[in-house]
C-alpha positions in Angstrom: 14.9 -7.9 -26.6 15.5 -4.2 -26.1 14.5 -2.9 -22.7 12.2 0.1 -22.2 13.4 3.1 -20.2 10.5 2.8 -17.8 9.8 -0.4 -16.1 7.0 -1.9 -14.0 6.9 -1.7 -10.2 5.6 -4.8 -8.5 4.6 -5.5 -4.9 2.9 -8.5 -3.3 -0.1 -7.9 -1.1 0.1 -10.4 1.7 -3.2 -11.7 3.2 -1.8 -14.9 4.8 -5.0 -16.9 4.0 -5.0 -15.7 0.4 -6.9 -12.7 -1.2 -9.7 -15.0 -2.3 -12.1 -15.5 0.5 -11.8 -19.3 0.1 -8.1 -19.3 -0.8 -7.1 -21.0 2.4 -9.4 -24.0 1.4 -7.5 -24.7 -1.8 -5.9 -28.1 -1.6 -2.4 -26.7 -2.0 -2.8 -23.7 0.3 -0.9 -23.1 3.6 -2.3 -20.5 5.9 -2.2 -19.4 9.5 -2.0 -15.8 10.8 0.8 -16.8 13.2 2.7 -19.0 10.8 6.1 -17.3 10.7 7.6 -20.0 8.5 5.0 -19.2 5.9 5.7 -15.5 6.1 9.4 -16.1 5.7 8.7 -18.3 2.6 6.5 -15.6 1.1 9.2 -13.0 1.6 12.0 -15.1 0.2 9.8 -16.1 -2.8 9.0 -12.5 -3.6 12.6 -11.5 -3.2 13.7 -14.3 -5.6 11.3 -12.7 -8.1 13.0 -9.3 -7.6 9.7 -7.8 -6.6 9.8 -4.2 -5.1 8.0 -4.8 -1.9 6.0 -6.9 0.5 2.8 -5.2 1.4 1.0 -6.1 4.7 -2.5 -4.6 5.2 -4.0 -4.3 8.6 -7.2 -3.5 10.5 -7.0 -2.7 14.2 -9.4 -5.3 15.4 -11.7 -8.1 14.2 -15.3 -9.3 14.6 -17.1 -12.6 14.4 -17.8 -11.8 10.7 -14.1 -11.2 9.9 -12.4 -13.1 7.0 -9.8 -15.8 7.8 -7.0 -13.4 6.9 -8.3 -10.7 9.4 -9.6 -12.8 12.3 -6.1 -13.6 13.6 -2.8 -12.3 12.4 0.6 -10.7 13.4 0.9 -7.0 14.0 2.6 -6.0 10.7 5.5 -3.8 12.1 6.6 -6.5 14.4 6.4 -9.1 11.6 8.3 -6.9 9.2 11.0 -6.3 11.7 11.6 -10.0 11.8 11.4 -10.4 8.0 14.0 -7.7 7.6 16.5 -10.1 9.1 15.5 -12.8 6.6 15.7 -10.6 3.5 18.3 -8.3 1.9 16.6 -6.3 -0.9 12.8 -6.3 -0.9 10.8 -3.4 0.5 8.8 -3.8 3.6 5.4 -2.0 3.7 3.0 -2.1 6.6 -0.4 -0.4 7.2 -0.9 2.0 10.1 -4.0 4.0 10.7 -4.0 7.8 11.1 -7.3 7.5 13.0 -6.2 5.0 15.6 -2.5 5.8 16.1 -0.6 8.8 17.2 2.0 10.5 14.8 4.9 10.2 17.2 4.4 6.4 17.5 4.0 6.0 13.7 7.1 8.1 12.9 9.2 6.2 15.4 8.0 2.7 14.3 8.7 3.3 10.6 11.9 5.1 11.2 13.0 2.1 13.3 12.0 -0.3 10.6 13.9 1.7 8.0 17.1 1.6 10.2 16.6 -2.2 10.9 16.2 -3.0 7.2 18.8 -0.5 6.0 16.4 1.6 4.0 13.5 -0.7 2.9 10.5 0.6 5.0 7.2 1.9 3.7 4.1 3.1 5.5 0.7 2.4 4.0 -1.3 5.3 5.3 -5.0 4.5 5.9 -7.8 6.3 7.7 -9.5 2.9 8.7 -12.9 2.1 7.2 -13.9 -0.4 9.9 -16.2 1.5 12.2 -16.0 -1.3 14.8 -12.4 -0.2 15.5 -13.6 2.8 17.4 -14.5 0.7 20.4 -11.0 -0.8 20.6 -9.6 2.7 21.3 -12.0 4.2 23.7 -13.9 6.2 21.1 -17.6 6.5 21.2 -18.0 6.6 17.5 -16.0 6.3 14.3 -14.9 9.6 12.7 -16.8 10.7 9.6 -15.0 10.3 6.3 -14.1 14.0 5.9 -12.9 14.2 9.5 -10.7 11.2 9.1 -9.0 12.7 6.1 -8.6 16.1 7.8 -6.7 14.3 10.6 -4.7 12.2 8.1 -3.5 15.3 6.3 -2.1 16.8 9.5 -0.9 13.4 10.6 1.3 12.8 7.6 2.8 16.3 7.7 3.7 15.7 11.4 5.3 12.3 10.6 7.4 13.7 7.8 8.4 16.6 10.0 9.5 14.2 12.8 11.6 12.2 10.4 13.4 15.4 9.8 14.1 16.0 13.5 17.8 15.4 12.9 20.0 16.4 9.9 21.7 13.5 8.1 25.1 14.2 9.7 23.8 15.0 13.2 25.5 12.1 15.0 29.3 12.2 14.5 29.9 10.0 17.5 33.5 11.3 17.7 35.4 9.6 20.5 38.3 11.9 20.3 36.3 15.1 20.8 33.7 13.5 23.0 30.9 14.7 20.7 28.2 12.1 20.3 25.7 14.4 18.5 25.6 17.9 17.2 22.9 19.8 18.9 22.9 22.5 16.2 21.5 19.9 13.8 18.5 19.1 16.0 15.2 20.6 15.0 12.1 20.6 17.2 8.8 20.4 15.2 6.3 22.2 17.4 3.4 21.5 15.1 0.0 22.9 16.0 -2.9 22.2 13.7 -6.7 22.0 13.8 -6.8 18.4 15.0 -3.3 17.5 16.2 -0.4 19.1 18.1 3.0 17.5 18.4 6.2 19.0 19.9 8.9 16.6 18.9 11.7 15.9 18.2 11.9 12.2 17.3 14.3 10.3 19.4 15.9 8.5 16.5 18.4 9.5 13.8 17.1 10.4 10.4 16.0 7.3 8.5 18.3 5.8 5.8 15.8 6.8 3.1 15.3 10.2 4.6 11.6 9.4 4.7 10.3 5.9 4.5 8.1 5.5 1.4 4.6 6.7 2.0 1.7 4.8 0.4 -1.8 6.2 0.4 -4.7 3.8 -0.1 -8.0 5.5 -1.0 -9.6 6.6 -4.3 -12.2 9.0 -2.9 -11.7 12.7 -3.7 -10.2 13.2 -0.3 -8.0 10.2 -0.7 -6.8 11.4 -4.1 -5.9 14.9 -2.8 -4.0 13.3 0.1 -2.1 11.0 -2.3 -1.3 13.9 -4.7 0.1 16.1 -1.9 1.9 13.6 0.4 2.2 10.1 -1.1 5.0 8.4 -2.9 2.7 5.6 -4.1 -1.1 5.6 -4.7 -2.6 2.2 -4.1 -5.9 1.8 -5.7 -8.7 -0.5 -6.7 -9.6 -0.4 -10.4 -11.4 -3.1 -12.3 -11.4 -1.9 -15.9 -8.9 -0.1 -18.1 -10.9 3.0 -18.9 -11.6 3.7 -15.2 -7.9 3.0 -14.3 -6.7 5.4 -17.1 -9.0 8.2 -15.8 -7.8 7.6 -12.2 -4.1 7.7 -13.4 -4.6 11.0 -15.3 -6.4 12.5 -12.3 -3.7 11.6 -9.8 -0.9 12.9 -12.0 -2.8 16.2 -12.6 -3.6 16.6 -8.9 0.1 15.9 -8.1 1.1 18.6 -10.6 -1.4 21.1 -9.1 0.0 20.3 -5.6 3.4 21.6 -6.8 5.0 18.2 -7.3 6.3 16.4 -10.4 3.8 13.8 -11.6 6.4 11.1 -11.5 6.8 11.7 -7.8 3.6 9.6 -7.2 3.5 6.1 -8.5 0.1 4.7 -9.3 -0.1 1.0 -8.4 -3.5 -0.7 -8.7 -4.0 -4.2 -7.4 -4.5 -7.3 -9.5 -5.7 -10.8 -8.4 -4.1 -13.4 -10.8 -5.5 -16.9 -10.9 -2.9 -18.7 -13.1 -2.9 -22.1 -14.8 -0.6 -23.7 -17.4 -3.6 -23.4 -19.8 -6.7 -21.2 -19.9 -8.8 -24.2 -19.1 -6.7 -25.1 -16.0 -6.8 -21.5 -14.8 -10.6 -21.5 -15.2 -10.9 -24.8 -13.3 -8.8 -23.4 -10.5 -11.0 -20.3 -10.3 -14.2 -22.3 -10.4 -12.9 -24.5 -7.6 -12.2 -21.4 -5.4 -15.6 -20.1 -6.1 -17.3 -23.4 -5.3 -15.5 -23.4 -1.9 -16.9 -19.9 -1.0 -19.9 -20.1 1.4 -22.4 -17.4 0.5 -23.0 -16.9 4.3 -19.4 -15.7 4.5 -19.4 -13.7 1.3 -22.4 -11.6 2.3 -20.8 -10.1 5.5 -17.7 -9.2 3.4 -19.9 -7.5 0.8 -21.7 -5.6 3.6 -18.3 -4.5 4.9 -17.1 -3.1 1.6 -20.5 -1.5 0.8 -20.9 0.0 4.2 -24.5 -1.2 4.2 -26.0 -4.4 5.7 -27.2 -6.5 2.7 -27.9 -9.7 4.7 -31.7 -9.1 4.5 -31.8 -8.5 0.7 -33.0 -11.3 -1.6 -29.9 -13.1 -2.9 -31.1 -13.6 -6.4 -32.5 -10.2 -7.2 -30.5 -7.2 -8.4 -28.7 -5.1 -5.8 -30.6 -1.9 -5.2 -28.8 1.5 -5.3 -27.8 1.8 -1.6 -26.0 5.1 -2.0 -22.5 6.0 -0.9 -21.1 5.1 2.5 -19.2 7.0 5.2 -17.0 3.9 5.6 -15.4 3.5 2.2 -16.8 6.0 -0.4 -14.6 4.9 -3.3 -15.0 1.2 -2.9 -18.8 1.5 -2.4 -19.2 3.5 -5.5 -17.0 1.1 -7.5 -19.0 -2.0 -6.4 -22.3 -0.4 -7.0 -21.2 0.7 -10.5 -19.9 -2.8 -11.2 -23.2 -4.4 -10.1 -25.2 -2.0 -12.2 -23.0 -2.5 -15.3 -23.0 -6.3 -15.1 -26.6 -6.5 -13.9 -25.6 -8.7 -11.0 -27.7 -10.0 -8.3 -26.7 -9.7 -4.6 -25.4 -13.3 -4.8 -23.3 -12.6 -7.9 -21.8 -9.5 -6.5 -21.0 -11.2 -3.2 -19.2 -14.0 -4.9 -17.3 -11.4 -7.1 -16.3 -9.5 -3.9 -15.2 -12.8 -2.4 -12.8 -13.3 -5.3 -11.3 -9.8 -5.8 -13.1 -7.2 -3.6 -13.5 -5.0 -6.7 -9.9 -5.2 -7.8 -8.8 -6.4 -11.3 -9.2 -10.1 -11.6 -7.2 -12.0 -14.3 -7.9 -15.7 -14.8 -5.6 -17.3 -17.4 -2.1 -18.4 -18.3 1.1 -16.6 -17.4 1.0 -15.0 -20.8 -2.5 -13.8 -20.3 -1.5 -12.1 -17.0 1.7 -10.6 -18.5 -0.2 -9.3 -21.5 -2.8 -7.6 -19.2 -0.2 -6.0 -17.0 1.8 -4.8 -20.1 -1.3 -3.4 -21.7 -2.4 -1.4 -18.7 1.2 -0.2 -18.2 1.6 1.0 -21.8 -1.9 2.4 -22.0 -1.3 4.9 -19.1 -3.3 3.1 -16.5 -0.6 2.2 -14.0 3.1 2.6 -13.1 3.0 -0.9 -11.5 0.8 -3.3 -9.6 0.3 -4.9 -6.2 -0.1 -8.6 -6.8 -2.8 -10.2 -4.7 -2.3 -14.0 -4.8 -5.6 -15.9 -4.3 -3.8 -18.3 -1.9 -0.3 -18.9 -0.5 2.4 -20.0 -1.2 1.4 -21.5 -4.6 -0.5 -18.4 -5.9 2.7 -16.3 -5.4 4.9 -19.0 -6.9 2.7 -19.1 -10.0 3.3 -15.4 -10.5 7.0 -15.4 -9.7 7.8 -18.5 -11.8 5.4 -17.9 -14.6 4.7 -14.2 -15.1 7.9 -12.4 -13.9 10.2 -14.2 -16.5 7.9 -13.1 -19.3 7.9 -9.5 -18.1 11.7 -9.6 -17.8 12.0 -11.0 -21.3 9.9 -8.1 -22.6 12.1 -5.6 -20.9 9.3 -4.5 -18.6 10.8 -5.6 -15.3 14.2 -5.8 -13.7 16.3 -9.0 -13.8 18.1 -8.1 -10.6 18.1 -5.4 -7.9 20.3 -2.5 -8.7 19.9 -0.5 -5.6 19.7 -1.2 -1.9 16.7 0.9 -0.7 13.1 0.8 -1.5 13.2 4.3 -2.9 16.0 3.2 -5.3 13.9 0.1 -6.4 10.9 2.4 -7.1 13.0 5.1 -8.8 12.0 7.7 -6.2 14.4 10.5 -5.0 15.6 10.5 -1.4 14.0 13.6 0.3 16.6 16.1 1.2 16.5 17.6 4.7 14.9 21.0 4.6 17.8 22.6 6.5 20.2 21.3 3.9 18.2 23.0 1.2 18.0 26.2 3.3 21.8 26.2 3.6 22.2 25.9 -0.2 19.7 28.7 -0.8 21.7 31.0 1.5 25.0 29.9 -0.1 23.7 30.8 -3.5 22.2 34.2 -2.5 24.3 37.2 -3.4 26.1 38.9 -0.6 24.4 41.9 1.0 27.6 43.2 2.4 28.5 46.7 0.9 31.5 46.6 -1.3 34.3 49.0 -0.3 35.6 51.2 -3.1 
């Protein structure tokens, strides 16, 4: 079959206990936040499927109401540094908060991971919606939504600036001359903004990718503007085609207005696939997962994503219009819209959130899942997808063994890696150092020296 010019980008979103709230209870599931063997198996399975990247979310803390995948788990940068030694091609994406980290630390950690993995690092930029995190960092209260994004905008500019502290050829390490580095190729940032000030430079050579890939998760208006101006990938939650198409068009237009080419930002919504050999088998698998979901655990999760406590509301009555939330504006609006559209009760919405958290849920055969991804891709709703297996490792194997070969046969996905870095996998250009571009501009400028007659 003839291949298309443009192909899907695919990542796997790794919640070790599965994306479904009850995924860890599936008879075939293996879980454990400190299970390194499972993490290695997941990484190798994803790489065998030629997926673009492993994607590790993170929240800086947990509470008694936290889900199994959050209550206890590895710090993602540490884990991905280990997984970089067990993989050769797949990208390695980790979440780090702009609200509860400092730019110097984030720049150094992701530059280090990029060097360790020879160019496969990605930073998932989040502003952190969990207000409980504030107390873990000595803060009296969680920053308001607009303030978090104001800080994030300066934060990502600083991180990118720090990655450019050194030009690409700044370290000759010439034994004969005794020159280890060229000081003329060192650039101190000296950033002073409204919320952050960082001197620099970064004490690490420029990363192999120039800049590790930057992912922005957030579909609020602030999140969209941040993604359009500074992201390489926009990670989003979309549950229906029309909404996803509108989001896709908006991000591409905002990217253009920000002075960038629309193809510089890839839109990758998430999908939760529950796969069976037959439609009936897939439905039975999904029904089993739903039956294993205690409502007393689903309600706190719903409250978390709504930013409102719904524990006192009648379970079998429609969810009232609670209004937007400072915690997570876009997800709150999405779930409230979904509840209104489907006329769901609090119980029904809680069980839906337990399954997919508002992301696209596809229950069916490998063909059903492949058809859905192809339809969204060709309909201008996505450049690719982050796959959220309901449980591990079987949920990921179902996708890699069943769906990936169908996408490959249709010419929609690669049969093998053709590059070595994550940017190459994703079809993204390596950012050139600003000083290199400045040199080229000067070289192209006409001489201002008077010509002697």
